[in-house]
C-alpha positions in Angstrom: 1.0 17.5 -8.6 -1.6 14.7 -7.3 -4.9 14.9 -8.7 -8.0 13.4 -6.0 -8.6 10.6 -9.5 -5.0 9.3 -9.0 -5.5 8.6 -6.0 -8.5 6.6 -6.4 -6.2 5.3 -9.5 -3.7 3.7 -7.6 -5.9 2.6 -4.9 -7.7 0.5 -7.2 -4.3 -1.6 -7.8 -4.9 -2.7 -5.0 -8.2 -4.1 -4.9 -8.8 -7.9 -3.4 -5.3 -7.8 -0.5 -5.9 -9.0 2.5 -6.8 -7.3 5.4 -5.7 -7.3 9.0 -5.4 -4.9 11.6 -1.9 -3.5 12.2 -1.0 -4.7 9.2 2.4 -2.8 8.1 4.1 -1.9 4.8 8.1 -2.0 3.5 8.8 1.0 1.6 10.0 -0.6 -0.4 7.2 -2.7 -1.3 4.3 -2.1 -4.0 2.1 -4.8 -3.3 1.6 -6.1 0.1 0.3 -9.2 1.3 -1.8 -7.6 4.1 -3.3 -4.2 4.8 -5.3 -2.4 7.3 -7.6 0.2 6.5 -4.8 3.7 7.8 -2.0 1.6 6.2 -4.0 0.7 2.6 -4.6 4.9 3.0 -0.1 5.2 3.9 0.1 3.4 1.6 -1.0 4.5 -1.7 -0.3 7.9 -1.5 3.6 6.5 -0.3 3.4 4.6 -4.0 2.3 8.0 -6.0 5.1 9.9 -4.4 2.6 12.3 -1.8 4.5 14.3 0.4 2.7 16.6 3.0 2.9 20.5 1.9 5.0 20.7 5.1 7.8 18.1 4.0 6.0 15.1 6.2 5.0 11.4 5.6 0.7 10.8 5.6 0.3 9.8 8.7 -0.4 6.2 9.2 -3.3 6.1 12.1 -7.4 6.5 10.8 -7.2 9.8 13.5 -4.2 10.8 12.5 -5.2 11.3 9.3 -8.0 12.8 9.9 -6.5 15.4 11.3 -4.1 16.3 8.7 -7.4 16.7 6.4 -7.5 20.2 4.8 -10.0 21.5 5.0 -12.7 18.6 6.1 -15.6 18.9 4.4 -19.2 17.0 4.4 -19.2 13.7 3.8 -21.9 15.1 1.4 -19.7 16.9 0.1 -17.0 14.2 -0.2 -18.9 11.8 -2.1 -18.3 14.0 -5.0 -14.6 14.7 -4.9 -12.8 11.4 -6.0 -10.0 11.0 -3.8 -11.2 12.8 -0.3 -10.7 10.6 2.5 -14.2 9.7 4.9 -13.7 8.4 8.2 -15.8 6.6 10.4 -15.9 7.3 14.5 -16.5 3.9 16.6 -19.5 3.1 18.2 -18.8 4.0 21.5 -15.6 5.8 22.0 -16.6 8.6 19.4 -12.9 8.3 18.3 -12.0 8.1 14.4 -11.2 4.4 14.1 -11.9 4.1 10.1 -11.0 5.7 6.8 -11.9 4.8 3.7 -11.3 6.5 -0.4 -13.8 8.1 -1.9 -14.5 7.3 -5.5 -16.2 10.8 -6.3 -18.6 8.5 -8.4 -21.2 7.2 -5.4 -18.6 4.2 -3.7 -15.6 3.7 -1.3 -12.3 1.8 -2.0 -11.2 0.8 2.0 -9.2 -2.3 3.3 -12.3 -3.6 5.5 -12.7 -6.6 7.9 -14.2 -9.7 7.7 -15.9 -9.1 11.3 -18.2 -6.0 9.2 -19.9 -8.8 7.6 -20.4 -6.8 4.0 -20.0 -9.2 1.2 -16.8 -8.4 -0.2 -14.9 -7.7 3.3 -11.8 -9.1 4.5 -9.9 -7.4 2.1 -9.7 -3.8 -0.1 -12.6 -3.3 -2.2 -14.6 -1.2 -3.6 -18.1 -0.5 -2.4 -21.5 1.5 -2.2 -21.8 4.1 -0.3 -23.3 4.0 2.7 -24.7 5.9 5.8 -21.2 4.3 8.1 -18.9 7.8 7.4 -19.3 10.3 10.0 -16.5 13.0 8.3 -14.4 13.9 5.5 -11.5 16.0 4.7 -9.5 16.2 1.7 -5.7 15.5 1.8 -3.5 18.6 1.4 -2.1 19.5 -1.8 -3.9 17.7 -3.3 -5.8 18.6 -6.6 -9.5 17.6 -6.5 -12.0 18.2 -9.3 -15.9 18.0 -8.0 -18.2 15.0 -9.8 -21.5 15.0 -10.5 
């Protein structure tokens, strides 16, 4: 069984990969040139061999990724679970349009557009926890351990 901290570990191997909205990766490429937020999640899970309990691959699209998370947890809880997914609802639309991975230690690993104006944006990077997140969930079939 895949563990939450293993998701964080494999995700961290992709630090500094360039962000591009709509980027897609091939199944046989382990270190792609570009990723967007949901492809970053999908790609990281594919690399460690994650298959959903029903046999499907983890979906692309942050809104679809939220739909398959089970159970849904609070954002406050997600901060303490390495590998939990955190989601943002876009301003105005209210639809989920961004996803990141909780490190379990008060940070997230995300693929972030340079338009966000965050230091270190425009690529996959580690960010301090910020009040951006609206909802969160755990990936089905992953074993999680609560960190302080």
